[in-house]
C-alpha positions, 0 to 999 in steps of 0.5 A: 931774568937770566939767572947767571947774568944777574949782577949784584954788589957785595959790601965787605961786611956781607962778603965776610959771611960768604968767606966764613961759609967756604972756610968752614966747609974746607975745615969740615972736609979737612976734619976727616984727615986730622984727629984734631979737627975731628972733635970739632966737626959738629961745631964746624957743621953748625957754623957751615949750616948757619953761614950757608943759610945767611949767605943765600938769604943775603944773595937773594935779598941782593937779587931782590927776590926776598 
């Protein structure tokens, strides 16, 4: 099975987790440029870590590897 040619379908509810994952990393990067977000960097990092793991799990389940 070619890893890059595999196709999956995502529901809107599952895609929200991916969007949250990407958004949290953008805010985390932006935290180094703004003192307002800097105080929340650990919370944002936790959200990023959880959503990354959740997204990878959903993706692997869609690929039928889990």
